[in-house]
C-alpha positions as CSV (number, residue, x, y, z in Angstrom):
1,M,135.4,94.2,122.6
2,D,132.5,92.4,120.8
3,I,130.7,96.3,119.3
4,I,127.5,94.7,120.2
5,R,128.5,94.0,124.3
6,V,130.0,97.0,123.9
7,I,126.6,99.0,123.4
8,V,124.5,97.1,125.9
9,I,126.6,97.8,128.7
10,S,126.9,101.6,127.5
11,F,123.0,101.0,127.2
12,I,122.7,99.7,131.3
13,I,125.0,102.0,132.7
14,T,123.2,104.4,131.4
15,L,119.8,103.1,132.9
16,I,121.4,102.0,137.0
17,L,123.1,105.9,136.5
18,G,119.3,107.1,136.1
19,L,117.7,105.9,138.3
20,I,120.4,106.8,141.5
21,F,120.6,110.4,139.3
22,I,116.9,111.9,138.4
23,P,116.1,110.9,142.1
24,L,119.2,113.0,143.3
25,L,118.6,115.9,140.8
26,R,115.8,116.8,142.5
27,R,116.3,117.0,145.7
28,L,119.1,119.4,144.8
29,H,116.4,121.3,143.1
30,I,118.7,121.7,139.9
31,G,115.2,121.3,137.2
32,Q,115.0,123.2,133.9
33,N,114.4,126.5,133.3
34,I,111.9,127.5,129.9
35,R,112.2,130.5,127.6
36,Q,109.2,132.4,128.7
37,D,109.7,133.0,124.8
38,G,109.2,129.9,123.5
39,P,106.0,127.2,123.1
40,K,104.0,127.8,125.7
41,T,103.4,124.0,125.7
42,H,107.1,123.5,127.3
43,L,106.3,125.5,130.5
44,K,105.0,122.5,131.7
45,K,108.6,120.7,131.8
46,K,109.7,123.6,134.0
47,G,112.0,122.1,136.8
48,T,112.1,118.7,135.1
49,P,115.5,117.6,136.5
50,T,118.5,118.5,133.7
51,M,122.2,118.5,133.7
52,G,121.9,115.2,132.8
53,G,124.3,114.4,130.3
54,I,126.6,113.3,133.3
55,I,124.7,110.4,133.8
56,M,125.9,109.8,130.0
57,I,129.8,110.7,129.8
58,I,130.1,108.8,132.9
59,A,128.7,106.1,131.2
60,L,131.2,106.5,128.3
61,F,134.0,106.6,130.4
62,I,133.2,103.7,132.7
63,T,132.6,101.2,129.1
64,S,135.1,103.3,127.5
65,V,137.8,102.7,129.9
66,T,136.6,98.9,131.4
67,S,137.0,97.9,127.4
68,G,140.4,96.8,127.4
69,I,141.2,99.2,124.0
70,M,142.7,101.9,125.6
71,N,145.7,104.3,123.6
72,K,145.5,107.8,122.5
73,D,143.2,108.4,120.4
74,M,140.7,107.1,123.0
75,I,142.4,109.2,125.1
76,V,141.3,113.0,123.0
77,L,137.6,112.0,123.0
78,L,137.0,110.6,125.7
79,L,139.0,114.1,127.0
80,S,136.8,115.9,124.3
81,T,133.9,115.1,125.2
82,L,134.3,115.8,129.1
83,G,136.2,118.8,128.4
84,F,133.4,120.4,126.1
85,G,131.0,119.2,128.8
86,L,132.7,121.0,131.4
87,I,132.5,124.0,129.6
88,G,128.4,122.9,129.1
89,F,128.4,122.0,133.2
90,V,129.7,125.5,134.2
91,D,127.2,127.2,132.1
92,D,124.8,124.9,133.8
93,Y,125.7,125.7,137.3
94,I,126.3,129.1,136.9
95,K,122.8,129.6,135.1
96,I,120.7,127.2,137.7
97,V,122.4,127.0,140.8
98,K,124.0,130.5,141.3
99,K,120.3,131.7,139.7
100,R,121.6,133.7,137.2
101,S,119.8,133.1,133.7
102,L,122.6,134.0,130.9
103,G,124.7,131.3,132.7
104,L,128.9,132.3,130.8
105,K,128.7,135.2,128.9
106,A,129.2,134.0,125.1
107,H,132.7,135.7,124.6
108,Q,133.5,132.8,127.6
109,K,131.9,129.7,125.7
110,L,133.6,130.6,123.1
111,I,137.1,131.2,123.8
112,A,136.6,127.9,125.3
113,Q,135.1,126.2,123.3
114,I,138.5,127.5,120.4
115,I,140.6,126.7,122.8
116,L,140.0,123.2,123.0
117,A,139.2,123.0,118.8
118,V,142.2,124.0,118.4
119,I,143.9,121.2,120.6
120,L,141.9,118.6,118.8
121,A,143.4,120.3,115.6
122,V,147.1,120.1,116.5
123,Y,147.0,116.7,117.7
124,Q,145.2,115.6,114.3
125,S,147.5,117.4,112.2
126,Y,150.8,115.6,114.1
127,T,150.0,112.6,114.2
128,S,147.4,111.4,111.7
129,E,148.2,109.3,109.0
130,L,146.7,112.2,106.3
131,G,148.3,114.7,108.1
132,T,146.8,117.5,106.8
133,K,144.6,116.4,104.2
134,I,141.1,115.4,105.4
135,I,138.8,112.8,103.0
136,I,136.1,114.2,100.3
137,P,133.1,112.5,100.6
138,F,131.5,111.0,97.5
139,L,134.8,110.7,95.8
140,K,137.0,107.4,96.3
141,S,140.6,108.2,97.5
142,K,140.9,111.3,96.6
143,Y,141.8,114.2,99.9
144,L,141.5,117.6,100.2
145,D,145.2,118.9,101.1
146,L,144.6,122.3,104.0
147,G,148.0,122.7,104.8
148,M,148.1,126.2,107.2
149,L,144.2,126.1,106.9
150,Y,144.1,123.1,109.0
151,I,144.2,123.8,111.8
152,P,141.5,127.3,111.7
153,F,139.3,125.1,109.5
154,I,139.5,122.5,112.2
155,A,138.2,124.9,115.2
156,F,135.7,125.8,113.0
157,V,134.1,122.8,112.4
158,V,134.8,121.7,116.1
159,V,133.1,124.9,117.5
160,G,129.8,125.2,114.9
161,T,129.4,121.3,115.7
162,V,128.9,121.5,119.9
163,N,127.0,124.9,118.9
164,S,125.0,123.0,116.2
165,V,124.3,120.2,118.3
166,N,124.1,122.6,121.7
167,L,120.9,124.1,118.9
168,T,119.4,121.2,118.8
169,D,118.4,120.5,122.1
170,G,115.2,122.0,123.0
171,L,112.7,118.9,122.5
172,D,112.4,115.8,124.5
173,G,114.6,112.6,123.1
174,L,116.0,115.6,120.0
175,A,119.4,115.7,120.7
176,S,120.5,112.1,121.6
177,G,118.4,110.1,119.2
178,I,119.6,111.6,116.2
179,T,123.4,111.6,118.4
180,M,122.4,107.3,119.1
181,I,121.9,107.1,114.6
182,V,124.8,109.7,114.3
183,M,128.2,107.8,116.8
184,S,126.2,104.8,115.1
185,F,127.3,105.4,112.1
186,F,130.6,106.2,113.3
187,G,131.1,103.8,115.1
188,M,130.3,101.4,111.3
189,V,133.2,103.6,109.4
190,A,135.9,102.9,112.7
191,L,135.1,99.4,112.5
192,N,135.0,99.3,109.1
193,Q,138.8,100.8,109.1
194,G,139.5,99.1,112.2
195,M,139.8,101.4,114.3
196,N,138.7,99.5,117.3
197,S,138.8,102.9,119.5
198,M,137.2,104.6,117.7
199,A,135.0,101.8,117.5
200,V,134.3,101.5,120.8
201,F,133.8,105.3,121.8
202,S,131.1,105.7,119.5
203,T,129.1,102.6,119.8
204,S,129.8,103.3,123.5
205,L,128.2,107.0,123.2
206,A,125.5,105.3,120.9
207,G,124.9,102.8,124.1
208,A,124.4,105.8,126.0
209,C,122.2,107.9,124.8
210,L,120.0,104.6,123.7
211,G,119.5,104.3,127.3
212,F,119.4,108.5,128.1
213,L,116.3,107.9,126.4
214,V,114.7,105.4,128.0
215,Y,114.1,108.4,130.5
216,N,114.5,111.7,127.9
217,S,111.8,110.6,125.5
218,Y,108.8,112.3,125.6
219,P,107.8,113.3,128.5
220,A,111.4,113.7,129.6
221,K,111.6,112.7,132.9
222,I,115.1,114.5,133.2
223,M,116.9,116.4,130.2
224,M,120.8,116.3,129.4
225,G,121.4,120.5,129.6
226,D,124.2,122.1,128.2
227,T,126.1,119.1,130.1
228,G,124.7,116.4,128.1
229,S,124.2,118.2,123.9
230,M,127.7,120.2,124.9
231,A,129.6,117.2,125.4
232,L,127.2,115.5,122.6
233,G,129.1,117.8,120.2
234,G,133.2,117.3,121.7
235,A,131.9,113.5,120.6
236,V,130.7,113.7,117.5
237,S,132.9,116.4,116.0
238,A,136.0,114.2,117.8
239,I,135.4,111.4,116.3
240,A,134.8,112.9,112.9
241,I,138.3,114.8,112.5
242,L,139.7,111.5,114.4
243,L,138.4,110.1,111.3
244,N,139.2,112.7,109.0
245,L,135.6,113.6,107.7
246,P,135.7,117.1,109.4
247,L,133.2,117.5,105.2
248,I,131.3,114.1,106.6
249,I,129.3,116.3,109.5
250,P,127.2,118.5,107.7
251,I,125.9,115.5,105.8
252,V,125.2,112.4,108.6
253,G,124.2,115.2,111.2
254,G,122.5,117.4,108.8
255,I,119.2,118.0,111.6
256,Y,122.2,119.8,113.2
257,F,123.4,122.4,110.9
258,I,119.6,123.2,109.5
259,E,119.1,123.3,113.1
260,S,122.2,126.5,113.0
261,L,121.1,127.9,109.8
262,S,117.7,128.5,110.8
263,V,118.7,130.6,113.9
264,I,121.7,132.9,112.0
265,I,118.7,132.8,108.8
266,Q,116.3,133.9,110.9
267,V,119.1,136.8,113.3
268,V,120.1,138.1,110.3
269,S,116.7,138.5,108.3
270,F,115.5,140.2,111.4
271,K,118.1,142.6,112.1
272,L,118.7,143.6,108.0
273,T,114.1,143.7,107.3
274,G,112.4,143.3,110.3
275,K,110.9,140.8,109.2
276,R,111.6,136.8,110.0
277,V,111.5,133.8,108.7
278,F,110.4,131.2,110.4
279,L,107.7,131.1,113.2
280,M,110.1,129.9,115.6
281,A,114.0,129.4,115.8
282,P,115.9,126.8,116.1
283,L,114.0,125.0,113.4
284,H,112.2,122.3,114.9
285,H,110.0,125.5,117.2
286,H,109.2,126.5,114.4
287,F,107.7,123.1,113.3
288,E,105.7,123.1,116.7
289,Q,104.4,126.8,116.4
290,K,102.9,125.6,112.6
291,G,101.0,122.8,115.2
292,W,102.7,119.8,114.5
293,K,103.7,117.5,118.1
294,E,106.6,117.4,119.4
295,T,107.3,113.9,119.3
296,K,106.4,114.5,116.0
297,V,108.9,116.8,114.7
298,V,111.2,114.4,116.7
299,L,110.0,111.5,115.1
300,V,110.5,113.3,111.9
301,F,114.1,114.4,112.3
302,W,115.0,111.2,113.5
303,T,113.5,110.2,110.1
304,I,116.0,112.1,108.0
305,T,119.2,111.3,110.5
306,V,119.0,107.5,109.3
307,I,118.6,108.9,106.1
308,L,121.8,110.9,105.9
309,C,123.3,108.8,107.4
310,L,123.0,106.1,104.4
311,I,123.9,108.2,102.0
312,G,126.9,109.3,104.6
313,T,127.2,105.4,104.7
314,I,127.3,105.7,100.2
315,S,128.9,108.8,100.1
316,L,132.6,106.3,101.8
317,K,132.2,104.0,99.1
């Protein structure tokens, strides 16, 4: 299937689903809860329809399944996206429908994520031509053989990526726009390597993110919720693992990485010294507190991601 056609089909499906789901979510009163300690400008977003990640997941599945390019890798990619999306869905459901503000307990989410991550790691270690080797960016044709450490390392990368994408989803269009750029990068890499199923999967999700941005860009008419952010994290980590490129994630997904790192630094600093490094964490809120408009933060982070993906492309030459 032509890659441009894949993007267009996924984009159109997402647009159509948005017209259906947004009014439906409003009628069901499935609206976003806003943290009281967050930026005051976000309080007006309370009640905005959420769990919109379902739209992207459906568009991804329809486009991928009808592409005519289905194999084991495609199935694993789709199941990874669905599996992590399901964890997010349950979390959203408990918080929004059951009115339990904390949703799933931290250890419940972590255990579920680790199980999915280990399954993905085991699959790749047994099916990949490289076995337990991974590609080292910037070192042409150089590989790192992790051996027995492969499965725990991959599990760590997957869980870390999923939660980093989840933390990035805090501004209108931020996570969806960044993921669109990152998945476009992976689509090009897969296409260059002749891995058509992975290229279709990546560009299908990129098209879905683009369609979702029509509704999710500022001012957002719908939020993706944990359903969407965890599904996107599952997709990004899965495609990187199946391409043997887990080490490329901190490069092309640099924004995910620094968002997560900012939270870790903030927590550690406060516990050790009683002082905060950032005005607010994750990092995107820090810039908001410094007076940046939400749209400016998003545009700057998108631009940085484009640059990082170009660097990622160079690193594989």
